[in-house]
N, C-alpha and C positions, 0 to 999 in steps of 0.2 A: 533550585539547581536541577532537580529531577525532571521538571517540565522542559528545561532547556535540552537535556539529554534526550527526552522523548521526542522533542521537536527535531533534533538533529537526526535521530534514527529514522523518523518518519520521512524526512527530506531525502536521506540516503536511500531508503526503501523505494520512494517514488522515482528517484533517478534510476535505480536498478530495474524497476518494473518497466519504465519507459524504454530501456535498452532491450530487455527481454521480449517485450511485445512488438518491437520493430515496426513503428509506424502507426500503431493503434494509440488511441488517446487523443489528447488535445494540445499537444506541445509540451515542452519541458516544464514551464512554470505551473501549468494546471496539473500536470502529472506529479510535480513535487507536492503541491497542496493536497492532491488526492492521496499521495503517499502518507501524509500525516494522518488523514482519516483512515487509510488502510492499515496503518500501524495499530490504531485503536481497535479496528474491526478484527484484524488478524489475531491480536492478543486476546480479544474477547472470545473469538471462536475456539482458539486452542485451549483457553482456560475452561470454557464450557465443556469441551470434549475431554477434559482431564489431562491434557497434554501440557506439561510445563517445560518450556525451553528456557534454560538459564544462561546467563552470560551475555556478552555483547552479541556474539554471532547467533545465538539462539533467538534472541529478541529480534535481531535484524532479519533472520529467516522468517519468523512469523509475521513481521511487519511487511516484508517484501511480498509474501504470499497474499496477505491482506490487501496490499496495494495493487497487485495484479488483478485480484478479484474485483476491487472497486473500479479500476480503470476499465476493465472488461465490461462490467455492468453499465457504466456510464456510456461506453461506446455502443452498447446494444440499444440504449434509449435514444441516442443521437441518430443511429442508423434508421430506427423506426420512425423517428420524428420527420425525416425527409420524405417518407412515402406517403 
């Protein structure tokens, strides 16, 4: 059950990140998948820094920030790939 919740939060975070980045990224589906990865990355970064966000909205915040970072990072590599 916890994995399903983690997946749902990651999908929501990817959706929110795609809205906040306005046009960056690879479309909604890829941003949703990157959101799941971003949820893991965001949680890991915050945990490493000793910042523990509790509750649904705290986890969603860290997942969204992680998703923004991952989508931004992927867009950098794609931009350089074309040159």
